[in-house]
VOPAGU-2260 file (C-alpha; in pm, 1 decimal, decimal comma):
REM VOPAGU-2260
SITE   aa  ch    i         X         Y         Z
SITE  MET   A    0    2645,8    -779,6    8430,2
SITE  VAL   A    1    2750,0    -442,5    8537,5
SITE  LYS   A    2    2529,1    -170,4    8761,1
SITE  LEU   A    3    2556,1     175,4    8795,0
SITE  THR   A    4    2629,2     305,8    9153,0
SITE  PRO   A    5    2639,2     679,3    9276,1
SITE  MET   A    6    3018,6     768,4    9264,7
SITE  ALA   A    7    3204,2     756,2    9597,4
SITE  GLN   A    8    3327,7    1098,9    9725,7
SITE  GLU   A    9    3674,7     945,9    9758,7
SITE  ASP   A   10    3671,2     871,7    9375,5
SITE  PHE   A   11    3558,4    1184,9    9276,1
SITE  ALA   A   12    3896,1    1397,7    9309,7
SITE  ALA   A   13    4098,8    1150,9    9110,0
SITE  TYR   A   14    3795,4    1100,3    8838,8
SITE  LEU   A   15    3774,6    1502,5    8796,0
SITE  GLU   A   16    4135,6    1556,9    8746,1
SITE  ARG   A   17    4173,6    1269,2    8490,5
SITE  SER   A   18    3872,2    1382,8    8310,5
SITE  VAL   A   19    3985,7    1766,0    8298,7
SITE  ARG   A   20    4303,8    1653,1    8161,8
SITE  GLU   A   21    4130,2    1397,8    7884,4
SITE  TYR   A   22    3887,7    1654,8    7777,3
SITE  ALA   A   23    4148,4    1924,2    7731,9
SITE  ALA   A   24    4344,1    1671,0    7519,3
SITE  GLU   A   25    4030,1    1575,1    7315,0
SITE  HIS   A   26    3984,1    1941,4    7213,2
SITE  VAL   A   27    4354,7    2031,3    7127,0
SITE  LYS   A   28    4330,6    1684,1    6921,8
SITE  THR   A   29    4034,1    1804,8    6721,1
SITE  GLY   A   30    4194,5    2182,5    6669,8
SITE  ASN   A   31    3914,7    2323,8    6876,5
SITE  TRP   A   32    4157,7    2482,6    7153,7
SITE  LYS   A   33    4500,5    2586,0    7191,5
SITE  GLU   A   34    4727,8    2340,0    7396,3
SITE  SER   A   35    4856,4    2642,9    7607,0
SITE  GLU   A   36    4505,4    2730,8    7699,9
SITE  SER   A   37    4321,5    2389,2    7676,1
SITE  LEU   A   38    4362,9    2298,4    8063,3
SITE  GLU   A   39    4245,1    2621,5    8190,4
SITE  LYS   A   40    3935,8    2585,9    7937,3
SITE  SER   A   41    3878,6    2231,8    8051,0
SITE  ARG   A   42    3860,7    2311,2    8412,1
SITE  ALA   A   43    3628,3    2610,9    8353,5
SITE  GLU   A   44    3360,5    2380,7    8204,3
SITE  PHE   A   45    3368,1    2126,2    8480,9
SITE  ASP   A   46    3352,1    2402,4    8742,3
SITE  LYS   A   47    3077,6    2537,1    8564,7
SITE  LEU   A   48    2872,7    2214,9    8540,8
SITE  LEU   A   49    2983,0    2043,5    8891,6
SITE  PRO   A   50    3014,7    2374,5    9132,1
SITE  ASN   A   51    2941,0    2140,6    9415,5
SITE  GLY   A   52    3114,2    1845,0    9310,9
SITE  LEU   A   53    2903,3    1522,7    9340,4
SITE  GLN   A   54    2649,9    1714,2    9504,3
SITE  SER   A   55    2584,0    1940,3    9207,2
SITE  LYS   A   56    2237,2    2010,4    9105,8
SITE  ASP   A   57    2058,8    1786,6    8821,1
SITE  GLU   A   58    2423,0    1603,9    8796,4
SITE  PHE   A   59    2439,8    1220,3    8840,3
SITE  ILE   A   60    2803,4    1058,7    8810,9
SITE  TYR   A   61    2798,1     669,1    8843,8
SITE  SER   A   62    3080,3     432,3    8884,2
SITE  ILE   A   63    3041,2     120,0    8620,3
SITE  VAL   A   64    3075,2    -174,9    8850,1
SITE  ASP   A   65    3086,1    -542,9    8783,6
SITE  GLU   A   66    2793,2    -679,0    8992,6
SITE  SER   A   67    2956,0   -1046,2    9053,4
SITE  THR   A   68    3336,6    -879,9    9150,6
SITE  GLY   A   69    3241,5    -513,0    9275,8
SITE  ARG   A   70    3510,0    -411,3    9057,2
SITE  LYS   A   71    3513,3     -53,9    8925,5
SITE  MET   A   72    3487,2     -59,4    8572,9
SITE  GLY   A   73    3436,3     300,6    8411,8
SITE  VAL   A   74    3249,1     612,1    8478,8
SITE  LEU   A   75    2923,5     734,3    8339,9
SITE  TRP   A   76    2784,4    1107,3    8389,4
SITE  VAL   A   77    2473,9    1250,9    8296,9
SITE  GLU   A   78    2278,6    1560,9    8376,3
SITE  ILE   A   79    1895,1    1546,0    8412,8
SITE  LYS   A   80    1727,4    1847,4    8426,4
SITE  MET   A   81    1485,9    1770,5    8686,6
SITE  ASP   A   82    1265,6    2080,4    8708,8
SITE  GLU   A   83    1189,6    2079,0    8333,8
SITE  THR   A   84     926,1    1927,7    8118,8
SITE  PRO   A   85     972,2    1745,4    7930,1
SITE  ARG   A   86    1254,4    1598,1    8088,4
SITE  ARG   A   87    1581,2    1569,9    7910,2
SITE  ALA   A   88    1912,9    1385,9    7992,6
SITE  PHE   A   89    2253,4    1495,1    7862,5
SITE  GLY   A   90    2565,4    1249,6    7867,9
SITE  TYR   A   91    2871,8    1461,3    7964,4
SITE  ASP   A   92    3128,9    1151,1    8017,0
SITE  PHE   A   93    3116,5     795,0    7954,0
SITE  MET   A   94    3431,4     552,1    7982,6
SITE  VAL   A   95    3474,6     217,0    8001,2
SITE  TYR   A   96    3850,1     167,4    8150,7
SITE  GLU   A   97    4065,4      43,9    7897,8
SITE  GLU   A   98    4120,9    -329,0    8030,8
SITE  PHE   A   99    3731,5    -360,8    7998,4
SITE  ARG   A  100    3681,6    -246,8    7655,0
SITE  GLY   A  101    3540,6    -469,7    7363,5
SITE  LYS   A  102    3369,7    -694,5    7610,4
SITE  GLY   A  103    3013,2    -557,9    7593,8
SITE  PHE   A  104    3027,9    -393,6    7912,9
SITE  GLY   A  105    2975,7     -41,5    7782,7
SITE  LYS   A  106    2659,8    -159,5    7633,6
SITE  GLN   A  107    2559,2    -323,5    7954,0
SITE  ALA   A  108    2613,1      45,8    8117,3
SITE  LEU   A  109    2425,3     210,1    7860,8
SITE  MET   A  110    2143,5     -32,0    7928,8
SITE  ALA   A  111    2136,0      14,9    8289,9
SITE  LEU   A  112    2155,6     395,0    8230,5
SITE  ASP   A  113    1805,7     350,1    8024,1
SITE  GLU   A  114    1622,5     210,2    8321,4
SITE  ILE   A  115    1796,0     486,3    8549,8
SITE  LEU   A  116    1661,7     763,9    8274,1
SITE  LYS   A  117    1302,7     548,2    8231,1
SITE  SER   A  118    1236,4     544,0    8618,4
SITE  LYS   A  119    1326,0     903,5    8630,8
SITE  ASP   A  120    1057,1     989,1    8350,3
SITE  VAL   A  121    1332,6    1115,3    8091,2
SITE  GLU   A  122    1200,0    1165,8    7752,8
SITE  SER   A  123    1542,3    1169,4    7560,3
SITE  MET   A  124    1888,9    1188,8    7595,3
SITE  GLY   A  125    2183,6    1368,3    7409,2
SITE  LEU   A  126    2554,4    1330,9    7392,4
SITE  HIS   A  127    2838,4    1465,9    7202,6
SITE  VAL   A  128    3103,8    1225,5    7033,4
SITE  PHE   A  129    3409,9    1361,9    6912,2
SITE  GLY   A  130    3428,7    1245,7    6535,1
SITE  HIS   A  131    3760,1    1061,5    6557,0
SITE  ASN   A  132    3590,9     874,9    6829,4
SITE  VAL   A  133    3436,5     589,3    6592,8
SITE  ASN   A  134    3414,5     310,2    6844,6
SITE  ALA   A  135    3197,3     552,5    7071,1
SITE  PHE   A  136    2967,0     642,8    6764,1
SITE  GLU   A  137    2912,4     301,8    6650,5
SITE  LEU   A  138    2818,9     201,4    6990,9
SITE  TYR   A  139    2613,2     457,5    7053,2
SITE  LYS   A  140    2418,1     429,3    6718,4
SITE  LYS   A  141    2353,0       7,5    6821,7
SITE  MET   A  142    2190,7     164,1    7134,6
SITE  GLY   A  143    1949,2     362,6    6934,3
SITE  PHE   A  144    2116,1     716,8    6923,6
SITE  GLU   A  145    2078,4     877,0    6597,9
SITE  ALA   A  146    2298,8    1178,4    6475,4
SITE  THR   A  147    2143,0    1529,0    6512,7
SITE  ASN   A  148    2420,2    1752,4    6412,1
SITE  ILE   A  149    2749,3    1686,4    6239,6
SITE  GLN   A  150    3048,7    1949,3    6210,3
SITE  MET   A  151    3313,3    1870,6    5984,3
SITE  ARG   A  152    3660,2    2038,1    5909,1
SITE  LYS   A  153    3899,5    2012,1    5667,9
SITE  TYR   A  154    4280,5    2051,9    5719,4
SITE  TYR   A  155    4524,7    2243,4    5478,0
SITE  LYS   A  156    4798,0    2200,2    5731,5
SITE  LYS   A  157    4927,3    1888,5    5882,2
SITE  LYS   A  158    4915,8    1921,1    6294,1
């Protein structure tokens, strides 16, 4: 089983740097951003959402931890607008590290998050998934998420 524990400060800098790079790369891959501007745009989005790092208001960043070994297996970041009614959440980042994928740990992490959100009186949770991330999309469907918007693009020139 896995548990979600608040991310330790000593893990945050490495997490942030990796996430900024990966988010930039995803936007380049989907054709949303030019590579030359992607890191700057990504960093600006993270700075806006996490102006005070782990202490940013309404932002909850968890390490996904194996309960039996204490080993960190991934990260889950959710925003909960605590001052709003109804209280809603938005998942900004969910990553199970490569060596732990395909073993049910992602499902366990989302189930643990469900319990946290219920305990905080959250009515619903939204998230974004890049269209090419079929595995994540299928996991979210299995966990009860429903598509609310779908954007599509047709390419006329190969990238």
